[in-house]
N, C-alpha and C positions, 0 to 999 in steps of 0.2 A: 370129174367129180371126186374121185378117190384122192387126188392131189389136194383138193380143197379140204376134204375131211382130215387128211393127214396134217395139213397146216393148222387146222383148228385144234387138233389133238396136241400137237407140239406147243402151240400157243397156250393152251390150258395148263400144260405141265410147267412151262416157263412162268406163267402167272401165279401158280401155286408157290413157286420158290420166291418170287417177288413178294408176295403177300406174307410168307413166313418170315422173311427178313424185316418187313415192316412191323410185324406183330411181336416177334421175339427179340429182335435187336434194335427196334425203334429207329430204323434208318429213315432218312428223308429221300425225296425223289432225286435230288442232285447226287446224293451218295449212291443210289441205285444206278443212275446213268453212268457213273464213273467207275463202278466196280469192274475189275478185270479178273481173269482166271487165276492170276498170281496172288490175288487178295484172299483167296480161299485156301485155308490150311487144313485139309481134311484129316490128316494124321493127328494133328494137335486138337482138332475139333474147334477151330477158331476162324474168325474172319477179321481181316485187317481193313480198317476204314481210314483212308488217307485224309489228312487235314486240309482245310482251305483257309482263306483269309478270315472266314467267319467261324470256323470250327476246328477243334483239336483232333489230331490223329488218335485212334484208339484201336485196341484189339479186344474183340468180344467173343465170348463162348457161344458155340452153336449148340442147340438142343440135340440130343442123341438122334431123334427121328429126322432132324434136318440134315444131319451128316449123310445119311443114306439117300435122302431125296436129292440133295445137292450133288452127290457123287453120280447118281443116275442121270441127273440133268446135264452135268458137265461131260460125262462120257458118252451119252447117247443122244438125248434130246437136243443139246446145243450143237452137236456135230451134224445132226440131221437138218437143223435150222440153217447152219452154214452152207450145207450142200444145196438145200432148197433155194436159198437166196443168192448163192454165189458170192457171199461176202467173205472177206478175210479180215478178222479183227481178233484182238485178245480181250475185248469187252465181254463181260460175263453174260449180259443179256442182249439178245439180238431180236430186232423187229422183223416181221415177215415182209414188210414193204421195202421199198428201195432206200429209205432213209435209215441212217444209223441211230437217229434220235428215237427215244422211247416215248416221246410226248403222246403220240396217238395210242400207244399200248397202255399208258397210265390212264388216259382219258377213258378208254373202253373199260379198263379194270374198275375204275370208280363207278361207271354206269352199271356194271354188273353187280357191284357191291350194293349200290343203291336199290337195285331190284330185290336183293336178298334182305336188306335192312334199310328202311326208309330214313332212319336216323343218321346214317352215314352221309356226310356231306363232302369230305375230301380225305386224301391220304394224310394230310397234316393233322386232321382230327384224330386219326388212328395213332399217330406219333404222340400227340398230346395225351391221349388216354394211357399209352404205354409209359410215358415219363411220369405221369401222375401216379400210376400204379407202382412204378419203381420207388417213388418217394415214400410210399407206404411200407415198402419192403426193405429199402436200403437207406443209408444216411445221405445227407445232401451232397457230400463230396463224391461218394461212389456213383450216385445218380448223375452228377455233373460229368464225371468221366464217361459213363456209359452213353450219355446223350451226346457227348462230344462238344459240350458247351465250353466256350473259351472263358466265359465269366460266370461266377457262381450266381450272380444276379439273374442271369438267363434261366437258371434252374429254379431259383427262388420264385420266379413268376408262376411256375407250375404249382407251388404250394398255395398261392392265392387262388388259383384255379380250383384246387381241391377244396378249399374253404368255401368257395362260392357254391360248388356242388353240394357240400354238406349243408349249407344254409338252405338251398333249394329243397333238399330232402326233409329237413326239419319243417319247413313251411308246408310241405306236401303232406307229411305224415303226423304232424303234431296235432293232438286232439283239440287244442285251443284255437288253432289258426282257422 
C-alpha cells in the first residue's frame, strides 16, 4: 500500500510540472513527450523546445517558481520514478506503467482537470488560451516564436479566435442583445 501511495505522490509532482509547462510555456503534448533532461537549462532559467516538421525550435523563459519546482522534480521525483519503474531514459517525463509513452498520463491529467473545471475539454484548449493571451500581451511575431509556429498564419488564426470570444462576450453582456 505504501508503494502505491508513493507512486501517486510522485505522479502528482510530475503532473504539476507537466501542467506548468502547458500553462506558462504553451507546450503541446508532442513537445511534452519529447522533452529530455538536457532541454532544461536551470542556470539560465530556460527550456529548449526542439523543432519538428510542423514547428520551429525555440527557447523559452521559465517562471522563477518553475525553476525550483523543475529542479526538485529532476533531482528527486524523476530519480524516484526511474527507480520505481526500472526505466533508463533521458526523457524528462516518465510514466509509472511499463510504457515510455505518456498518453495514459495525459488522459488521466485531462480527466482530473475536468473534475476541477467542467469547461476544460483538452490540453489543446489550454494551449489555445495561452496563445490567445500571449497575443494580448506580445506582438504577432513574438507570439509566433513563443508558440513555435512555423508560419505566421498559424498564429493569426488565434487572433480570429480572440475576436470570436470578444463577440460572444458582447452578445452576452450588451444591454440591447
